[in-house]
Structures are given as structure tokens and as C-alpha cells.
N, C-alpha and C positions, 0 to 999 in steps of 0.2 A: 287947676285946683290948688288950694293952699297946701304947701308941703307939710304944715303942722297937722293938717287933717288927713292927708293921704301920704303914708310912708312908702313911697315907691320902691326903695331899695329892699325893704323887708318883703314886699310882695314878690319882687324878682327872686330873692333868695329862696322863698318858699316854693315858687314854681320851678326853680332850678332843681331843688331837692326832689320834687315830684317827678321831674323829667328823668332824673338819674336813678331813683329807687322808689318803688311804691311803698309808702309807709304802712305799718301794720294796721292802723285803723281802716285803711282802704282795701286791705287784702281780700275782704269778703266781696269786693266789687271787681275782682280780677276778670270776671267774665265780660266786664264792660271796660276793659283797659283801653280800647280804642277811643271810647268816649272820653275817658279821663285824659288821654293824651291830647285830644282835641281842645279841651278846656285849658290844659297846661300850655300848649304851644300857641294857641290863639291869644292867651293871656300875655305870654312873653312878647308876641308880635305887637299887641296893643301897647305894651310898655317899652317898645323900641329896643328890646333886648334879644331878639331872636337870632340875629346874625352872629353875635359873639358867644352865644351859649348853646346853640343847637346845630348838630350835624344834619343839615337838610337832606343830603343824599341818603344818609342812614335812615332817617325818618321815612322817606319815600320808599326805600327798599322794604322796610318793615311793613308799612301799610299795604303795599302791593302784594306782599306775601300772604295777606289775610283774605284775598278775594277767593270766592268759590268759583270753580270753573266746571262747566258740563263736559262730559266725556265726548260728546258729539253735538252738532247743531240740532239733531233730532230731539235731544233732551230739553231743549229750551222751552218746550211747551208741555213738559210732563208735570207741571204744577209747582215744581221747586223754584225757589228764588235764588238766583246766582249773583248775589251782591257780596258784601264783605262780612266776615265773622267779627265778633266783638273782641276776640283775643285768640291767642294760640290755643288755649284750652278748649275753646269753642270749635276747634277744627278736629278734635278727637272723634273717632267713630262713635256713633250713638250706642248706648247700652240698652238692652231690652229691659223694660220695666212694666209692671202691671198696675201701677198706681194711678195711671192716667195723667201723670205730670208731663208738662211740655218739655221736650228735649232741647237743651240749650245749644246743641251742636248743629245749629243752622245759621245761615246768614240772615240778616234782618235789615229793615229800612233805616232804623236809627243809626246803626253802625256804618251803613253804606253812606249815609249823609255825612257823618263825621269823617269817614275815610276820604271822601272826595274834597271836603272842606280842608282837611289837613294837607292833602296833596296840592291844592291851590295855594295855601299859605306858604308852603316851602318852595313854591315855584315850579312844580312838576307840570308838564304838558299833558293835560287830560286826554288829548286826542290819541295818546299812546296806549291807553288802557283798553281792555275788552269791554267797550260800552254796549255792544250788541247783546251780550249775555245779560247784562244788568237790565237794560230797557225792555227787551223782549220778555224776559221772565217776570219783570215787575208788573206787567199788565195783568198777570195772573193774580196779583194781590188786590187789585181794585174790585170793589164790590158793586152790585147792581145799583146801589144808591149813590155811588160816586166816591165813597170812603175807601180807605185802604187798611188791610191787615198788615202788621209789621213783619210777619213770618208766614210761610206757606202752610204750616200745620194748623193754623187757626188761632185767633187771639182777638182781643178787643179791637174795635175800630173807632177812631176819633180824629179830630183835627190835627193832632200831633203827627200822625203818620201821613195825612194828606200833605202837610207842610214838607215832610221829609221827601215824599215822592216828587212834589213840585220842585223843591230845591235841587234834587238829583237831576231832573230833566233840564232845569235851568243851567246848572253848572256844566252839564254835558252838551248843552246847546242842541238838544234833540227831544222833541215832545212825543215821540212814538211810544214812550213807556206808559202813557196814560191817556184817558179820555178827558180832555180839559173841560169840556162842557158839563159832563157829569160831576166832575170835581167841583166846578164852580157852583152848580146847583146845590150840592151838599153843603158847601161853605155858607151860602146865603141862608140856608135853612137854620144855620147855627147862630145867626144874629138874633139876640133876644129882644124883648119888648123895651128893655132899658138901654139898648144901644150897644152893649158889649156882646161878645161871642162866648158861647158855651162849647165844651169839648164835643158834644153831640147835640143834635136838634132838641130843643126843649129843656136843656140843662142850664144851670146857673152860670151867668157870665163870669169869666175868669181872665185875668191879665195875660196868662200864657196862651190860653186858647184864642184870645183876641189878637195877639201877635201872630199866631200861626195862621189864622184866617185872613187877616188883612194883608200880611206879607205874601201869602200864597196868591191872593187875587192880584196883587201888584206884580209879582214875578210872572204870572201868566198873562199879564197885559190887559186885565179886565178893569183895573182902575189905574189912573195916571199918577206918576210920582208927584206932580204939582197939583194934586186934587184940591188943596185948600185955596189955591189961587184961581181955580176954575169955578164953574157953576156947580156947586155941591149938589143941588137937587137932581142933576142929571146923572149922578153916580148910581151904580147898581146897589150900593149900600147906603144906609141912613147915616151920612157923615156928621151932621149936627148932633144927633143923638149919641153917636159914638164918641165924639169929642167931649160932650157933657159927661158921659160915663167915665171917661179917662180922667178928666179934671177932678171929678169927685173921688177918685182913688188916691189922690195925694193926701198924705197925713200931715199932722202938725209939725213933725220933725223934718219935713221936706221930702221924705221918701214916698213910695207908692205901695198901696195895698194890691194884692192880687184879686181879692174878693170884696164884696160889699160887707162892711162891718156894722152890725146892729148895735 
């Protein structure tokens, strides 16, 4: 990319600042600190600046400290999800409340996905973590229609959390944490008449949902990496219609829209 259009050093400086201290505009997102760390460190990695700016061992130690652990193997099927908390604050004991608000002091799928991705980026061997607790308890989050809740206390279900669950199984190299066939059927129901994917069956196609759906099918092995060079009609998704929808999302400035613009 032309250096006049992409000021790499300024991006590196900004990400380095975010790595060292959470700026005040982001402090309201402290509960999602693990996710913010994922964006920062993956950004530095893509900019080839990770080795000189990040203490990889310190990052791995911090991430590992955020995993929830059952007191015994008997608790793995008590309905709770034993993944990763989004931040240190999310590990505080829950407070009693009568307003029906969801308690943030639980581990969740999104944070677990970010935690494992972070560990892979910094070179940590994922075979060393307690994957049994993650995978066994994650099955409790999958719904009868194949979708996933992000937390065990109940929440919305859509393709974002299906992708998180798929990515978690793929990174750990173990698919015991989900029913792949049910997940596949749910994803296929999310492809719309226009070729894109909605977050839930019957919803409007969206770029992010399309990424989650297609990537999940690819990671699960239901569509091939070289699908464009193969016989597209044999695919489980409508590839020509999907490509047409994606191409139509490109705007005049060269970027892409997430939704159809009227």
C-alpha cells in the first residue's frame, strides 16, 4: 500500500499506546479489555511490530489468568460456561440485583475466542490450557436449532456466537464442544435470497454475518478453501449469488458496505 495513504508508524504508535494504557474514551469498555487487547496485539502483529513492542510471556500469563475454572469435573455439566472472562473486573463475585440485568461476572464465548486467538498470536502452546473445561461446558451453550448463546445465563443467539464456538473448536483442534451438523444447518438457514447471510434466519444480509457464516462453514470443513476453482454448484451454499452480493457491496470510494444501501 502507498505510504502516503497508509501511515504505518502512526498506527503502530497508537496501538502501542493502547497496549500500555487504556485511554479514557475506552474506559467504559473495561469489561471487554480482553477483546480490546486482541485488536491491539493482532494489529501490531499484522504491522510486523509485535516482537519489539510486546512482552509475549506477560501477555500469555495475563490471558491465562482470566480463565474460569470449575471446582471439580462434576461441575462441568452444571450449565455454567468455563471459558475466559473479558477482564479482571469480570472475575469479581456477582452482586445480587433485582432489576433483571445480566451479570457481567461470567465468562463468555467472545472473550474466549479472543483469549485463544491472543495466545496463538504470542506463540503459546494451546495444548497446555484446560481445554476440557472449555469444550465440555461450551456444549451447554448450543441451542436445539444449532445456534449458540454467548453466556450460560441466557442471551441473544446469532451467527456471531456460532463463529466464536467454531473458531474455539478449530483452534483447540477438538470438535467435542459442539454439534457440527446442527451448527451447519443453522448457518445454511441464515443465507438470504440475495446471497448474503443475516445474523439469524430471515434477517437482512450483513457483511459481518456473511463473514461469520462462510468462515464457520470453511473451518468446519463443509466448504473447500478453493471453492472458486471447484464446481460451485456442488457447494452447500449458493456461491454465485453470494459473490454477486459481495461485489455489489463495494462503494465508489473502493471500500465495502456492510448492508445494502437504498
